[in-house]
N, C-alpha and C positions, 0 to 999 in steps of 0.2 A: 821516658824511654818508650819508643814505639814497639808495639807487639808485632811479631812477624807471623804472617799466615801463608802457608803453602796451599795453593789452589791446584787441584789435580782434576782435569777434565779435558776430553778430546774435542769438545765443542767450543770453537774459538769465540763465538758470540757470547756464550755463557761466561767464559773466562774473562772476557773484556768487560762485561756487565758487572760481574762480582768484583773484579780488580778495581774498576773505576769507583764503585761505591765504598769499598774498603779503604781506598786511599783518601776519599773524602772524610772518612771517620778517623784518619790519621794512623791507619795500619800500614805496615810495610808488607809488601806482597812478593811472593815467588811463585812461579807457575811451572807446571809439568803436564804434558799431553798424553803420557802413557805410563804404564806400571814401572818399568825399569828406571825411567827418568825420575819418577816420583820417589822411588827408594833412594836413588842417588842424591836428589835434592834434599830429602829429609836428613840424610847423613851429613851432607855438606853444610847446609844452612841452619840446621837445628831450629826449626820454627817453633813458635809458641803453640801453634795449633795447625791442624791439617784439615782442609775440606777435600774429601775424597769421593769422587764419582765411582760408583760400583761398576758401571758399564764402560770399561776401558779396553782398547785393542791390545791383543797379546796377553799380558799378565793382567787379570781383572782386579778390581778394587778390593775384593775379599782377600785375595792372595797378597796384595800390597799391605793390607792391614795386618795380616798374619805375620808377614816378614818383619814389619816395623815393631809390632808388639812383642816379638820374640828377640829383638835386637837389644843389646845392652845399652847402646847409645840413643835409642829411639823409643824404648818401651814406655816412657813416661809422657810422650807427646800426645796430647788429647786429639782425638779424631772424630770429626763429624762426617757421617756418610751422606752423600747426595744420591738419592734413590729415585727410581721411576715408580709410578703407581703399579701395584700388583706384585711388588718384590718383597712381600712380607717374610718369606722364608729367608731371603738374603739379609733382611734387616735383623732377624733373630740370630742368624749365623754371625753377622758382624758384631752384634752385642756380645755374643758368647766368646769371641776371640779378642775382645778388648776395646771395641769402638765405644765412644762415650755418648753419642747421640746420633740422630739422623734427621734429615729434612727431605721431604718428598718433592720432586719436580712435578709441575712448575711451582716455584716458591716465590714469595714476596721477599724483597730485600730487607724489609723491616723485620720479618720473622727470622730470617737468617742471621741478621745482626744481633737479635735478641738471644738466639741460641749460642752464637759465638761468645757474647759477653758473659752469658750464664756459665758456659763450660770453662772459660778462662777464670771466672770468679771461683768456681768450685775447685779448680786446680790450685789456685793461689792460696785458698784457705788452708789447705793441707801443707803445701810447700813452704809457706811463710810462717807456719805456726811455731811459736816459741815455747809452748807449754811443755812441761816435763811430765805430763800426765802419763801414767802407765797403768794399763788394765791387765790383770792376771787372773784368769778364770779357768779352772779345770784343764790345765796344760796349755792353754792359749795365752800368749803374751802379745799385747797391742801397745806399741811404743809410739805415741803421738809425736814426740820430738824428732824421731828418726824416720817416722812413717814406715815402720817395719812390723811385720807380724811373724811370730814364731810359734810353732807347735812342737811341744816337747824339746825345745831348744833349737829346732831346725827352722830356718827362715823359709817362709812361704810367699812367693811373689804374687801380688794381687794387683788388679787394675785399680784406678782411683775410686771408681764406683763400688767395686767389691769391698775395698777397704772401708769406705764410709758406711756401707750397709752393716758390715761386721762391727765396726766401732760403735754405731748407733745402737744396735741390738744388744751388744755385750755390755754397754753402759747402763742398760735397764733389764737385767736378768729377771726372767719370769713374767715380764709384762708383754702382753700381746699388742702388736701394732698392725693396722691395716696397711695395704699397699700404698694407699694415698698418704697416710701418716709418714710412712718411710720416705716416699718421694719428697714430701714437703720438708723433711728434716735433712735430706742429703743434697738437695739442689734448690735452685731458684723456683719458688712456688708459682711464678708467672709463666714458666716454660712448660708447654704441654708435652707430656711424655706418656705413652701408653702404659697402663698398669702391667701388661704382660712383660714389659721390660724388667720389672722387679723380679718376676719369676725366673727369667733367663739368668739374671745376675746371681740370684740366690743359688740356682742349680750349679752354675760355674763355681761359685764360692764353696759350696759343699764338696764339690769334686776336688778342688785344690786342697781343702782342709783334710781330706781323706776321712779317717775314723772320727776326727773331731768335728766333721761336718754335721754329724748327728745331733750336735748341740743346738743347731738351728732347726727348730721344730716348725712344722706347718700346722696351723690351727685351721681346720677345714671350715670354709665359709667366712673366715675372718682375715687371717693374714699369717704373720710369723712372730716367733718369740725365741729368745736365747734361753735354753734350758737352765732353770735355777738349780 
């Protein structure tokens, strides 16, 4: 079964280039040139992944990401942001609101394909898991079978990356992990991701967990651990 990718960019030459190469790799493609059309296409076609340019006319890519990640039918669709150099603040914002990764323009198709495959693999590992594993620690319940997290019985919606970070740390309470160790255990180790991305995801995770977020401790100069 072909994986479907929604390409969102207002530069026709980039869309044509990406679309051509994705089709060569046997992906099905859908395109949109602005924010409203992107949101409509995501809802209509339910792609397996979205390539989202941040610099769009009208509704920008960050707002598109925010809308999709807050929608019941689109919140689980992985998003890779396409960014220009010097957009670090936008990258951080995008990760905070649920984007899964980013690629800076100009990019090589080989790199983009690697990122696409890695994100799809990460999404598939959780979605296809058949394990009935259940972690219950200090009011937090992590249900691998249903990919659900609850705090004191109340469901907490998390992005895929947030879920995997929590799952990894909670599975090893008391043990300290560096950012690199966390990255290597939640994603493809051959995909380059800035260490700062872990800090952004952990901050968002703590905020969503509210009081329970204090269980994720920062070990200064080292990394993070789940409080034993």
